[in-house]
C-alpha positions as CSV (number, residue, x, y, z in Angstrom):
1,X,0.0,0.0,0.0
2,X,1.2,3.5,-0.9
3,X,1.9,5.9,2.0
4,X,-0.5,8.8,2.2
5,X,2.3,11.3,1.6
6,X,4.4,10.4,-1.4
7,X,6.6,12.8,-3.4
8,X,5.7,12.1,-7.0
9,X,7.7,13.3,-10.0
10,X,5.5,15.6,-12.0
11,X,5.8,14.7,-15.7
12,X,2.7,16.3,-17.0
13,X,4.6,19.0,-19.0
14,X,7.5,16.6,-19.9
15,X,8.2,15.6,-23.5
16,X,6.5,12.6,-25.0
17,X,9.7,10.7,-24.9
18,X,10.2,11.4,-21.2
19,X,6.7,10.3,-20.4
20,X,7.1,7.1,-22.4
21,X,10.3,6.3,-20.5
22,X,8.4,6.4,-17.2
23,X,5.5,4.4,-18.6
24,X,7.9,1.7,-19.9
25,X,9.7,1.6,-16.6
26,X,6.3,1.0,-14.8
27,X,5.3,-1.5,-17.4
28,X,8.5,-3.5,-16.7
29,X,7.8,-3.5,-13.0
30,X,4.2,-4.7,-13.6
31,X,5.8,-7.6,-15.7
32,X,7.6,-8.5,-12.5
33,X,4.3,-8.6,-10.6
34,X,4.8,-5.4,-8.8
35,X,1.3,-3.9,-8.2
36,X,0.4,-0.6,-9.9
37,X,-2.0,2.0,-8.7
38,X,-3.5,4.7,-10.9
39,X,-5.8,7.3,-9.2
40,X,-7.3,10.6,-10.1
41,X,-5.1,13.3,-8.6
42,X,-6.8,15.9,-6.4
43,X,-5.9,18.6,-8.9
44,X,-8.6,17.1,-11.2
45,X,-8.9,15.8,-14.7
46,X,-6.7,14.8,-16.6
47,X,-4.1,14.5,-13.8
48,X,-3.5,11.0,-12.4
49,X,-1.1,9.7,-9.7
50,X,0.7,6.5,-10.7
51,X,2.5,4.4,-8.1
52,X,4.4,1.2,-8.8
53,X,7.0,0.0,-6.4
54,X,9.4,2.9,-5.8
55,X,8.2,4.8,-8.9
56,X,5.7,7.6,-8.1
57,X,4.7,10.0,-10.9
58,X,2.0,12.5,-11.6
59,X,1.0,12.5,-15.2
60,X,-2.0,13.0,-17.5
61,X,-4.3,10.2,-18.3
62,X,-4.5,11.3,-22.0
63,X,-0.8,10.6,-22.7
64,X,-0.9,7.4,-20.6
65,X,-3.9,6.2,-22.7
66,X,-2.2,7.1,-25.9
67,X,0.9,5.2,-24.9
68,X,-1.2,2.2,-23.8
69,X,-3.0,2.1,-27.2
70,X,0.3,2.3,-29.1
71,X,1.8,-0.5,-26.9
72,X,-1.2,-2.8,-27.5
73,X,-1.1,-2.1,-31.3
74,X,2.7,-2.7,-31.6
75,X,2.8,-5.5,-29.1
């Protein structure tokens, strides 16, 4: 379970490449059966908090969904 107060790296304004690096890292942790949590951030849509192991980020759900669709399409 994630502690109530976690310092998340805010990547909402980062480049697409930087966001994809974070998403790939989390995807690799999930492949190792490390649980992932995605929750709406208190700042509101489209911000989401993603926690997986020692990785804690604040990102936007739109870029995360785009990456996921691309990942599913390319395998």
